[in-house]
ROGUBA-387784 format. One record per residue (C-alpha): residue number from 1; residue in three letters; x, y, z. Coordinates in nm, 2 decimals. Layout:
<nodes>
+-----+---------+--------+--------+--------+
: num : residuo :   east :  north :     up :
+-----+---------+--------+--------+--------+
: NUM :     ALA :      X :      Y :      Z :
...
+-----+---------+--------+--------+--------+
</nodes>
This chain:
<nodes>
+-----+---------+--------+--------+--------+
: num : residuo :   east :  north :     up :
+-----+---------+--------+--------+--------+
:   1 :     UNK :   5.15 :   4.32 :   3.84 :
:   2 :     UNK :   5.51 :   4.23 :   3.82 :
:   3 :     UNK :   5.42 :   3.89 :   3.67 :
:   4 :     UNK :   5.31 :   4.06 :   3.35 :
:   5 :     UNK :   5.66 :   4.18 :   3.28 :
:   6 :     UNK :   5.79 :   3.83 :   3.36 :
:   7 :     UNK :   5.54 :   3.67 :   3.12 :
:   8 :     UNK :   5.65 :   3.90 :   2.84 :
:   9 :     UNK :   6.01 :   3.82 :   2.92 :
:  10 :     UNK :   5.94 :   3.45 :   2.93 :
:  11 :     UNK :   5.76 :   3.47 :   2.59 :
:  12 :     UNK :   6.09 :   3.59 :   2.43 :
:  13 :     UNK :   6.28 :   3.31 :   2.61 :
:  14 :     UNK :   6.03 :   3.05 :   2.48 :
:  15 :     UNK :   6.08 :   3.18 :   2.13 :
:  16 :     UNK :   6.45 :   3.11 :   2.16 :
:  17 :     UNK :   6.37 :   2.76 :   2.29 :
:  18 :     UNK :   6.13 :   2.70 :   2.01 :
:  19 :     UNK :   6.39 :   2.81 :   1.76 :
:  20 :     UNK :   6.63 :   2.57 :   1.92 :
:  21 :     UNK :   6.38 :   2.28 :   1.89 :
:  22 :     UNK :   6.31 :   2.37 :   1.53 :
:  23 :     UNK :   6.69 :   2.35 :   1.45 :
:  24 :     UNK :   6.73 :   2.03 :   1.64 :
:  25 :     UNK :   6.44 :   1.84 :   1.49 :
:  26 :     UNK :   6.32 :   2.03 :   1.19 :
:  27 :     UNK :   6.61 :   2.13 :   0.95 :
:  28 :     UNK :   6.86 :   1.88 :   0.81 :
:  29 :     UNK :   6.92 :   2.01 :   0.46 :
:  30 :     UNK :   6.96 :   2.38 :   0.49 :
:  31 :     UNK :   7.21 :   2.58 :   0.69 :
:  32 :     UNK :   7.07 :   2.81 :   0.95 :
:  33 :     UNK :   7.28 :   3.13 :   0.97 :
:  34 :     UNK :   7.38 :   3.27 :   1.30 :
:  35 :     UNK :   7.47 :   3.63 :   1.21 :
:  36 :     UNK :   7.22 :   3.86 :   1.05 :
:  37 :     UNK :   7.27 :   3.96 :   0.68 :
:  38 :     UNK :   7.59 :   3.74 :   0.65 :
:  39 :     UNK :   7.63 :   3.45 :   0.42 :
:  40 :     UNK :   7.67 :   3.12 :   0.60 :
:  41 :     UNK :   8.01 :   2.96 :   0.57 :
:  42 :     UNK :   8.03 :   2.62 :   0.40 :
:  43 :     UNK :   7.94 :   2.35 :   0.65 :
:  44 :     UNK :   8.06 :   2.00 :   0.63 :
:  45 :     UNK :   7.79 :   1.83 :   0.85 :
:  46 :     UNK :   7.47 :   2.04 :   0.81 :
:  47 :     UNK :   7.26 :   1.82 :   1.05 :
:  48 :     UNK :   7.52 :   1.83 :   1.32 :
:  49 :     UNK :   7.57 :   2.20 :   1.28 :
:  50 :     UNK :   7.20 :   2.28 :   1.31 :
:  51 :     UNK :   7.17 :   2.05 :   1.61 :
:  52 :     UNK :   7.46 :   2.22 :   1.78 :
:  53 :     UNK :   7.30 :   2.56 :   1.71 :
:  54 :     UNK :   6.97 :   2.43 :   1.83 :
:  55 :     UNK :   7.12 :   2.33 :   2.16 :
:  56 :     UNK :   7.29 :   2.67 :   2.19 :
:  57 :     UNK :   6.96 :   2.85 :   2.14 :
:  58 :     UNK :   6.77 :   2.62 :   2.38 :
:  59 :     UNK :   7.03 :   2.69 :   2.65 :
:  60 :     UNK :   7.02 :   3.06 :   2.58 :
:  61 :     UNK :   6.64 :   3.06 :   2.61 :
:  62 :     UNK :   6.65 :   2.88 :   2.95 :
:  63 :     UNK :   6.92 :   3.13 :   3.08 :
:  64 :     UNK :   6.71 :   3.42 :   2.94 :
:  65 :     UNK :   6.40 :   3.31 :   3.13 :
:  66 :     UNK :   6.60 :   3.26 :   3.45 :
:  67 :     UNK :   6.74 :   3.61 :   3.41 :
:  68 :     UNK :   6.38 :   3.74 :   3.41 :
:  69 :     UNK :   6.31 :   3.62 :   3.76 :
:  70 :     UNK :   6.43 :   3.95 :   3.92 :
:  71 :     UNK :   6.14 :   4.12 :   3.75 :
:  72 :     UNK :   5.91 :   3.98 :   4.01 :
:  73 :     UNK :   6.06 :   4.24 :   4.25 :
:  74 :     UNK :   5.91 :   4.51 :   4.02 :
:  75 :     UNK :   6.04 :   4.69 :   3.72 :
:  76 :     UNK :   6.16 :   4.99 :   3.92 :
:  77 :     UNK :   6.36 :   4.76 :   4.15 :
:  78 :     UNK :   6.73 :   4.76 :   4.16 :
:  79 :     UNK :   6.71 :   4.38 :   4.09 :
:  80 :     UNK :   6.59 :   4.46 :   3.74 :
:  81 :     UNK :   6.95 :   4.57 :   3.67 :
:  82 :     UNK :   7.05 :   4.21 :   3.72 :
:  83 :     UNK :   6.82 :   4.10 :   3.44 :
:  84 :     UNK :   6.96 :   4.37 :   3.20 :
:  85 :     UNK :   7.33 :   4.31 :   3.27 :
:  86 :     UNK :   7.27 :   3.93 :   3.28 :
:  87 :     UNK :   7.12 :   3.95 :   2.93 :
:  88 :     UNK :   7.42 :   4.15 :   2.80 :
:  89 :     UNK :   7.67 :   3.90 :   2.94 :
:  90 :     UNK :   7.47 :   3.59 :   2.83 :
:  91 :     UNK :   7.45 :   3.73 :   2.48 :
:  92 :     UNK :   7.82 :   3.78 :   2.47 :
:  93 :     UNK :   7.86 :   3.43 :   2.60 :
:  94 :     UNK :   7.63 :   3.30 :   2.32 :
:  95 :     UNK :   7.85 :   3.47 :   2.06 :
:  96 :     UNK :   8.17 :   3.34 :   2.21 :
:  97 :     UNK :   8.05 :   2.98 :   2.22 :
:  98 :     UNK :   7.94 :   3.01 :   1.86 :
:  99 :     UNK :   8.27 :   3.16 :   1.74 :
: 100 :     UNK :   8.51 :   2.95 :   1.95 :
: 101 :     UNK :   8.33 :   2.61 :   1.95 :
: 102 :     UNK :   8.06 :   2.56 :   1.69 :
: 103 :     UNK :   8.21 :   2.75 :   1.39 :
: 104 :     UNK :   8.55 :   2.59 :   1.39 :
: 105 :     UNK :   8.40 :   2.24 :   1.45 :
: 106 :     UNK :   8.16 :   2.25 :   1.15 :
: 107 :     UNK :   8.34 :   2.47 :   0.90 :
: 108 :     UNK :   8.41 :   2.28 :   0.59 :
: 109 :     UNK :   8.77 :   2.22 :   0.54 :
: 110 :     UNK :   8.89 :   2.35 :   0.20 :
: 111 :     UNK :   9.07 :   2.09 :  -0.01 :
+-----+---------+--------+--------+--------+
</nodes>
């Protein structure tokens, strides 16, 4: 029955990957915000920004699904802790990549 937990975990990861593909191939005119309830900063290259964000979300979804593999050992297993802590650190990495790499590259320079 451990596969049910992994399927639910993978569904969330597939949502992130789907969001990434939507950003890569679907949006070219509107800016997709990264932070909740925060105005998006002025972007110079909207298409490039959305594609970079899409790649970031696809990568996060893949890592998220891989972090769910320890759930096959059972939800009460000590290996489940690896999934939880891995998710925390991968989310911190996601935010760091956005703040240090994507935001400075695509922020519109004020004239």
